[in-house]
C-alpha positions, 0 to 999 in steps of 0.5 A: 539379533542386535546386528539384524535390528541395527541393519533393519533400522539403517535400512528404514532410515535410508528408505525415508531418506530416498523418499524425501529426496525423491519428493524434493527432486519432484518438487524441483522438477515440477517448479522448473517445468512450470517456469519453462511453460511460463516462458514459452512463446516469449519472455512471460512475466514471473508471477508475483509471490503474493497472487491476486487471481482470487481477488481480481474481480474485486480489485477491478471494481475498486479501480473503476470506482469514481465516487465524488466525496468531499475532500478533507482540508489539506494544509501544507507543511514542509517539504510539500511542493506547490505550484502557482497558476497566474495566466496574467502574471508571467513572473508567477505562472506555473512557478513551483516552490518547495516549502522550506523547514522554516515554513516559507517559500520564496516567490518572484515579485513578493519575495518570502511568504510564510505558508506552513499551515495554510490551505492552497486557497489561503495561500492564493488569497494572501498572494493575491493581496500582496500582488495589488501593489503591482497589478490592478486588483481586477486583473489578478487571478491566482490559484495554488495547487499541491503537486508533491504531498510529502509532509503527511502520511496515512498507512496501509497494512495487511493482505495488499500487494503494496503495503506501507506508508503512503502520502496523504493528500486530503482526498484519499478514500478507503476505495481509492486507497485500496485500489492502489494498494491491490488486495492479494489472495489472502485478504478478507475484503469483508473485514477491512479495518480503518483505525484513526488515532485520536486523543478524543475519546468521543471519536470513534477510532475503529470501524470495520468495512465490508467491500463486498457489501459496497460492491453488491449494493452500490452504497458508498457510506463506508467509503470514508475520507482518510485523515492524516495518520489513519491506518487501513488494515486488510486482515487475512481470511480465516483459511489464510490465517490458519495457513499462516499459523501453520507455516509459522509453527512448521518453519523451525522444523528441518527442511526435508532435503536437509533431513535426507542428507543427514540420513544418508551421511550420518551427520 
């Protein structure tokens, strides 16, 4: 009787093992078939791990938006790079300079200038005054642009294809930022959160943004201009969050293929 029970348990274990192996092989075959289908007719690109098909329409809308908003004041710091435009002054026209750690740049004609903490317009005004030693005031026309924003960051996290720190330019808006980061299919666009670190208790530090409402109404009142250090967070939808929690709970469990091998080998 004992031998019969042992034999029965062993048979059931083997059946489970074969079933799990079959499921694993079937899954592998399906994946291989899908990959082969994708490559028919040429070298088709491999689909990204975080798909964006469900968010395609919203991403397309984000990328099409050109909303006129006043940019924040940008003050240069090391190691930003600036470019001068001075059509009547060949020594400076199209000249580029990276701001050094000491906050200075070295320019033709005028030598060293301390520019850290100044806006591009303030740098242009200071440079114009210095150039009056060499040129008639009425002939001086200087503009300064920042061509590399390296000193300041904002942050994008959550359900986007391209998360992480981004260069702050002073003209970054919520719509522009998310059009570049690209929402993935787990995103909850009605609950995007903008967090603004501030030591001032009177400054509202957190606001929720509904991208779908912005798209449907055409109102841009929630398309905030970002400030240095702002964080834009795109949370997962309730269904996606449930799936993620389930995956985290089941993650430590032994994979089906490993269980099948253990059942077959006795190890």
